[in-house]
C-alpha positions as CSV (number, residue, x, y, z in Angstrom):
1,M,-65.5,-81.5,51.4
2,F,-68.5,-82.2,49.8
3,C,-71.5,-80.4,48.2
4,I,-74.7,-80.6,50.2
5,S,-76.6,-80.6,46.9
6,C,-75.3,-82.9,44.7
7,G,-72.4,-84.7,47.0
8,H,-69.3,-83.6,44.4
9,K,-66.4,-83.6,46.0
10,V,-65.4,-79.4,46.1
11,L,-61.8,-78.0,46.4
12,E,-61.3,-76.0,49.8
13,S,-60.6,-72.9,47.8
14,A,-64.2,-73.2,45.9
15,R,-67.1,-70.9,45.9
16,F,-68.9,-73.1,43.3
17,C,-69.7,-76.6,43.1
18,P,-67.6,-77.5,40.6
19,S,-70.8,-80.5,39.6
20,C,-74.1,-78.5,40.2
21,G,-73.1,-74.9,40.1
22,L,-74.4,-74.1,43.3
23,A,-72.9,-71.4,45.4
24,I,-71.0,-72.9,48.5
25,S,-69.2,-71.3,51.1
26,T,-67.1,-73.2,54.2
27,L,-68.0,-73.5,57.9
28,A,-65.8,-74.6,59.9
29,G,-63.0,-75.6,57.5
30,S,-65.2,-79.2,56.7
31,A,-68.9,-79.1,55.0
32,A,-69.8,-77.5,52.2
33,V,-73.3,-75.3,52.6
34,Q,-75.2,-74.0,50.2
35,V,-75.1,-70.1,50.7
36,G,-78.4,-68.9,52.0
37,H,-78.9,-71.4,54.4
38,K,-77.6,-71.5,57.7
39,N,-74.8,-71.9,59.6
40,A,-73.4,-74.0,62.4
41,S,-74.4,-70.8,64.2
42,G,-77.7,-70.2,63.3
43,N,-76.9,-67.2,60.7
44,E,-78.1,-67.6,57.3
45,V,-75.3,-67.5,54.8
46,R,-75.7,-64.1,52.7
47,S,-73.0,-63.8,50.6
48,I,-70.0,-65.3,48.7
49,P,-66.8,-65.1,50.8
50,L,-64.3,-63.7,48.2
51,P,-60.4,-64.5,48.2
52,S,-58.8,-61.5,49.2
53,G,-58.3,-58.4,47.4
54,L,-61.0,-59.2,44.8
55,K,-63.7,-56.5,44.8
56,P,-67.2,-57.4,43.4
57,T,-68.3,-54.7,41.1
58,T,-72.0,-53.8,39.9
59,N,-72.5,-54.5,36.6
60,C,-76.1,-53.1,36.1
61,E,-76.8,-53.8,31.8
62,F,-75.8,-57.5,33.1
63,R,-78.1,-57.4,35.8
64,Q,-81.0,-55.6,33.6
65,K,-80.4,-58.1,30.9
66,L,-81.0,-60.9,33.5
67,L,-83.9,-59.5,35.1
68,D,-85.6,-59.2,32.1
69,S,-85.0,-62.6,30.8
70,Y,-86.4,-63.9,34.1
71,L,-89.5,-61.8,33.6
72,S,-89.9,-63.1,30.2
73,I,-89.9,-66.7,31.0
74,A,-92.0,-66.6,34.5
75,S,-95.3,-67.7,34.5
76,S,-97.8,-65.6,36.5
77,Q,-98.2,-68.1,39.2
78,E,-94.0,-67.3,39.7
79,L,-94.4,-63.6,39.4
80,S,-97.1,-63.9,42.3
81,E,-94.7,-65.9,44.2
82,W,-92.2,-63.1,43.8
83,L,-94.0,-60.3,44.4
84,E,-95.3,-61.8,47.7
85,D,-91.2,-62.5,48.3
86,I,-90.8,-59.0,48.2
87,G,-93.9,-57.9,50.2
88,Q,-96.6,-57.0,47.3
89,D,-99.4,-57.0,46.2
90,S,-99.6,-60.6,44.1
91,K,-103.0,-59.9,42.3
92,G,-103.5,-58.7,39.0
93,T,-102.2,-59.2,34.8
94,A,-98.9,-61.1,34.4
95,E,-98.0,-57.3,32.7
96,A,-99.1,-55.5,35.6
97,K,-97.0,-58.2,38.0
98,I,-94.3,-57.8,35.9
99,A,-94.6,-53.8,36.6
100,K,-94.6,-53.7,40.3
101,I,-91.9,-56.0,40.2
102,R,-89.5,-53.5,38.4
103,R,-90.9,-50.9,40.2
104,H,-90.4,-52.5,43.9
105,T,-87.0,-55.0,43.1
106,K,-83.9,-54.7,44.9
107,F,-82.8,-57.1,42.2
108,L,-80.6,-54.1,40.3
109,S,-79.6,-52.3,43.5
110,M,-78.4,-54.8,45.7
111,P,-74.8,-55.3,47.1
112,P,-72.4,-56.9,45.0
113,G,-72.1,-58.9,47.7
114,E,-74.9,-60.2,47.6
115,F,-76.4,-60.1,44.1
116,P,-74.6,-63.6,42.9
117,L,-76.7,-65.3,45.7
118,Q,-79.8,-64.1,44.5
119,A,-79.4,-64.5,41.2
120,M,-78.3,-67.9,41.4
121,N,-81.5,-68.6,44.0
122,N,-83.6,-67.1,41.1
123,L,-81.9,-69.5,38.5
124,H,-82.7,-72.5,40.9
125,W,-86.2,-72.1,40.5
126,L,-86.5,-73.3,37.0
127,S,-87.9,-76.8,36.7
128,S,-87.0,-77.7,33.2
129,G,-83.9,-76.7,30.7
130,D,-86.5,-74.5,28.5
131,G,-85.9,-71.2,30.9
132,L,-82.3,-72.2,31.4
133,F,-81.9,-72.2,27.5
134,L,-84.2,-68.9,27.1
135,I,-81.5,-66.9,29.7
136,A,-77.9,-68.5,28.4
137,K,-79.2,-67.3,24.8
138,S,-80.1,-63.4,26.0
139,L,-77.0,-63.2,27.9
140,G,-75.2,-64.4,24.5
141,L,-73.6,-67.7,26.2
142,K,-73.9,-71.4,24.8
143,C,-77.0,-72.6,25.0
144,E,-76.5,-76.3,24.5
145,G,-75.8,-79.1,27.2
146,T,-77.8,-80.4,30.2
147,K,-80.0,-78.3,32.6
148,D,-77.0,-78.5,34.9
149,V,-74.6,-77.4,32.3
150,L,-76.7,-74.2,31.4
151,L,-77.2,-73.3,35.1
152,R,-73.3,-73.9,36.2
153,R,-72.2,-71.7,32.8
154,I,-74.9,-69.2,33.3
155,Y,-73.8,-69.3,37.6
156,R,-70.2,-68.7,36.5
157,Q,-70.9,-66.1,33.9
158,V,-72.9,-64.0,36.9
159,G,-69.9,-64.2,39.3
160,Y,-67.8,-63.1,36.4
161,E,-69.6,-60.0,35.4
162,E,-69.9,-58.9,39.1
163,G,-66.1,-59.4,39.7
164,C,-66.7,-62.5,41.9
165,G,-64.6,-64.9,39.6
166,S,-61.5,-65.2,39.3
167,W,-61.5,-66.8,36.1
168,E,-60.7,-65.2,32.8
169,S,-63.8,-65.9,31.2
170,P,-66.6,-68.2,31.7
171,E,-66.3,-69.4,28.1
172,D,-68.1,-73.4,29.4
């Protein structure tokens, strides 16, 4: 099967595209589908399927670091869009918007099976490698490489920290 984002060949058992890092789910046994899109039945794919026996966990410290990173690099417009997405008033200074997001976001408390998808969606809107560099740095990851390399590295760290990855360490 092939990733619908970059066209790279993906193993049937893969949960992430090895080329672009997007979360995928196998549907109908033959198509790679980005999590968050609608499946053939019209239902939104909301979580990443896990191998049997693997239980996701909540890593609150990691989630807080990631949230802090997002908020530190987001523009006022991006903060407004985030507030609108969570049904909050988007007016005010950047500091006021950040405070509202911290009060109302479900990012820190969402179920472990949904968190990787949300984290990946938040990362995907970054238009340059600069924001990804800052996030990778704040998470203690290697900061060199292209935008795609940084994105993949952060995706793997999210999966690893939330217990959704079967790898030992997301070093690269």
